[in-house]
C-alpha positions in Angstrom: -0.1 0.0 0.0 1.5 3.5 -0.9 0.1 7.1 -0.8 -1.5 6.4 2.5 -1.3 10.4 3.2 -1.2 11.5 -0.3 -2.0 15.1 -0.5 -1.7 15.8 3.2 0.6 18.2 4.9 2.4 17.1 8.4 3.5 19.6 11.1 6.5 17.9 13.1 8.7 19.0 15.8 11.8 18.1 16.5 12.1 17.5 13.0 15.9 18.0 12.6 17.0 14.2 13.7 16.2 10.9 15.4 12.5 10.2 15.7 11.2 13.5 13.9 13.2 13.0 10.9 12.1 9.6 10.5 8.4 10.7 10.9 9.1 13.2 8.3 10.7 10.9 5.9 8.0 8.2 6.5 5.2 10.4 5.7 6.9 11.9 3.0 7.0 8.4 1.4 3.6 8.1 1.8 2.8 11.3 -0.1 2.7 14.0 2.6 4.1 17.3 2.4 6.3 18.4 5.7 6.3 21.6 7.8 9.4 20.9 10.1 10.5 22.8 13.2 13.5 22.2 15.3 15.3 24.3 17.9 18.6 23.3 16.4 20.8 23.7 19.4 22.0 22.3 22.6 19.8 23.4 25.5 21.6 24.8 28.5 21.5 22.4 31.4 21.1 19.2 29.0 24.8 19.3 27.7 25.7 16.8 30.7 23.3 14.3 28.9 23.7 14.6 25.2 24.0 17.4 22.6 21.2 19.0 20.8 20.5 18.7 16.9 22.0 21.5 14.6 21.0 23.4 11.9 23.1 21.1 9.6 20.7 18.2 10.9 17.5 20.4 9.9 18.8 20.8 6.5 19.9 17.1 6.1 16.0 16.5 6.9 15.1 19.1 4.2 17.4 17.3 1.8 16.1 13.7 2.4 12.6 14.9 2.1 12.9 16.9 -1.2 14.9 13.7 -2.5 11.5 12.0 -2.0 10.0 14.5 -4.2 8.1 15.9 -1.5 7.8 19.6 -0.6 9.2 20.7 3.0 9.3 24.2 4.8 11.8 23.9 7.5 12.4 26.6 10.5 14.4 26.9 13.7 11.9 27.4 16.5 11.7 26.3 20.0 8.5 24.7 21.1 8.7 26.7 24.7 8.4 30.1 22.3 4.8 29.8 21.3 4.9 33.0 19.0 8.1 31.8 17.1 6.4 28.2 17.0 3.1 29.7 15.7 5.1 32.2 13.2 6.9 28.7 11.9 3.6 26.7 11.3 1.8 29.8 9.9 4.7 30.3 7.4 4.5 26.7 6.5 0.5 26.4 6.0 1.0 29.7 4.2 3.4 28.1 1.6 1.8 24.6 1.3 -2.0 25.6 1.7 -3.2 23.7 4.5 -2.3 21.3 7.6 -3.5 17.8 8.3 -1.3 16.0 10.5 0.4 17.0 13.4 3.5 15.1 15.2 4.3 17.0 18.7 7.5 15.0 19.0 10.1 17.4 20.3 11.3 16.4 23.8 14.3 15.9 25.9 15.3 13.2 28.3 17.0 14.0 31.7 17.6 11.7 34.4 19.9 10.2 36.9 18.8 11.6 40.3 16.3 10.5 42.9 13.4 12.7 43.0 14.2 14.4 45.9 17.6 15.4 44.5 16.4 16.8 41.2 16.8 20.5 40.9 13.8 22.9 40.3 15.7 24.3 37.1 16.0 20.7 35.4 12.1 20.0 36.4 11.1 23.2 34.7 13.3 22.8 31.7 12.1 19.1 31.2 8.3 19.9 31.6 8.8 23.2 29.7 9.8 21.4 26.7 8.0 18.0 26.9 4.5 19.1 28.3 4.2 22.8 27.6 5.8 22.3 24.1 3.1 19.8 23.3 0.6 22.0 24.5 2.0 25.0 22.6 2.1 22.7 19.4 -1.5 21.8 19.7 -2.7 25.4 20.7 -0.9 26.7 17.5 -2.4 24.3 14.9 -6.0 23.5 16.2 -7.1 26.8 14.9 -6.1 25.9 11.4 -7.4 22.4 11.7 -10.7 23.6 12.9 -11.1 26.3 10.4 -10.2 24.1 7.4 -13.3 21.9 8.5 -11.7 18.7 7.0 -10.7 16.9 10.2 -7.2 15.9 10.9 -4.8 13.7 13.2 -2.7 14.9 16.1 -0.2 12.5 17.3 1.5 13.4 20.6 5.1 11.6 21.5 4.7 10.1 24.9 6.9 7.4 26.4 6.7 4.1 28.2 7.5 6.6 31.1 4.0 8.3 30.3 2.3 4.7 31.5 4.6 3.4 34.3 6.7 4.9 36.8 10.4 5.0 36.1 12.9 5.5 38.9 15.5 8.4 38.8 13.4 10.1 36.0 10.9 11.9 37.8 10.7 15.0 35.5 10.4 13.2 32.4 8.3 10.3 33.8 5.8 13.6 34.9 6.3 15.3 31.6 5.3 12.4 29.8 2.3 11.5 32.0 1.2 15.0 31.4 1.0 14.3 27.4 -1.4 11.7 28.0 -3.6 14.0 29.7 -3.0 16.6 27.1 -4.2 13.9 24.6 -7.4 12.7 26.5 -8.7 16.2 27.0 -8.0 17.2 23.2 -9.7 14.0 22.1 -12.8 15.1 23.8 -12.8 18.8 22.9 -11.9 18.1 19.0 -13.9 15.0 18.3 -16.9 17.4 17.1 -14.7 18.8 14.5 -13.4 15.0 13.3 -10.0 15.7 14.7 -8.3 12.6 16.2 -6.0 12.8 19.0 -3.6 10.0 20.2 -0.4 9.3 22.1 2.5 7.0 21.1 4.6 5.5 23.6 7.9 4.2 22.4 10.4 2.3 24.6 14.2 2.9 24.4 14.7 4.1 20.6 18.0 4.0 18.6 18.4 7.6 18.7 21.0 10.3 20.0 18.6 10.5 23.3 19.3 6.7 24.1 22.7 6.3 22.6 25.1 8.1 24.7 27.2 7.6 27.6 25.3 9.3 30.0 22.2 7.3 29.3 24.2 4.0 29.5 25.6 5.0 32.9 21.9 5.4 34.1 21.9 1.4 33.9 25.6 0.9 34.6 26.5 3.9 37.5 29.7 2.2 38.5 31.2 2.2 34.9 32.5 5.7 34.5 32.5 5.1 30.3 30.0 2.4 29.4 30.0 1.4 25.7 26.9 0.9 23.6 28.1 -2.9 23.5 28.1 -2.9 27.1 24.6 -1.4 27.5 22.8 -3.6 24.7 22.1 -6.6 27.2 20.8 -4.3 29.9 18.7 -2.5 27.5 17.4 -6.3 26.4 16.5 -6.9 30.0 14.0 -4.1 30.5 11.9 -5.2 27.2 9.9 -8.5 26.9 11.1 -9.0 23.5 14.6 -9.9 23.1 15.8 -6.6 21.7 17.6 -3.8 23.4 16.0 -1.0 21.5 13.4 -0.4 18.6 14.6 1.7 15.5 12.8 5.1 14.6 11.1 3.7 11.8 9.2 1.5 14.2 7.6 4.5 15.9 7.3 6.4 12.3 5.0 3.4 11.1 2.6 3.9 14.2 2.7 7.6 13.5 1.8 6.9 10.1 -1.1 4.5 11.0 -2.6 7.3 13.2 -2.1 9.8 10.4 -4.0 7.8 8.0 -7.4 6.9 7.2 -6.7 3.4 8.3 -7.2 5.1 12.1 -10.1 7.2 11.0 -12.0 6.0 14.2 -9.0 5.8 16.5 -8.8 8.5 19.1 -7.9 9.0 22.5 -5.7 5.7 22.6 -2.2 5.3 24.0 -0.4 3.3 21.2 2.4 1.2 22.7 5.6 0.6 20.3 7.5 -0.7 23.3 8.6 -4.5 22.9 6.6 -5.5 25.6 8.3 -3.0 28.3 5.1 -1.9 30.0 3.8 -5.3 30.4 7.1 -6.8 32.1 
């Protein structure tokens, strides 16, 4: 089956690399044009975990989408900055004509301390991006979807940490639970407009957010410089299926399904792509 989102336009945050780029490419493969947004810089306070995406990363997303003969409007914007985010979206809609699919994918992963040791600044940073950023994305796009009157699909990226507790990851876990609450509320509010809203819940995904020394040390705190090869067996242990992590395209295929007419009556749902993590 091809052309599952032919003629549609998808708005994707965090699109410079990782899952966001994968979503853009997968939707473009199936006929969508793309409005891509990313902060394209490292976030102060996150450097101890992993580096942020760059403008070169976003340019590579543009190159790969255009290689699929699809149109793309890419802008640098921070999901915490509502006016900038809305301006980026509005420019994309003005150029591409409409918007039908939303992937609120931008997020960060901070971790390592027990809850009582987490600094207020880290809590605010994580929740501002992961929860408020998702709300800002919805807030910016919903008026377009309602005015168009043609329905739509909003897909919010949560996590397995949005469904169960995760030790030493309190800010991230709280933010991803918040995303589920946003989804459930929007699903009810937007149903009269035939706008569907769902969440996706990945386990560990093979992206820069996971593949870094700091994340490996979360599972191997006594190893000062753990490697990917050393970490892999531990990651296998958290999933029910015998794999350490899924690939970005595995999440993109779930996003594609929720964006397509195959999911025309699916709303208010938490779609797990978690290799059985949440049932273990």
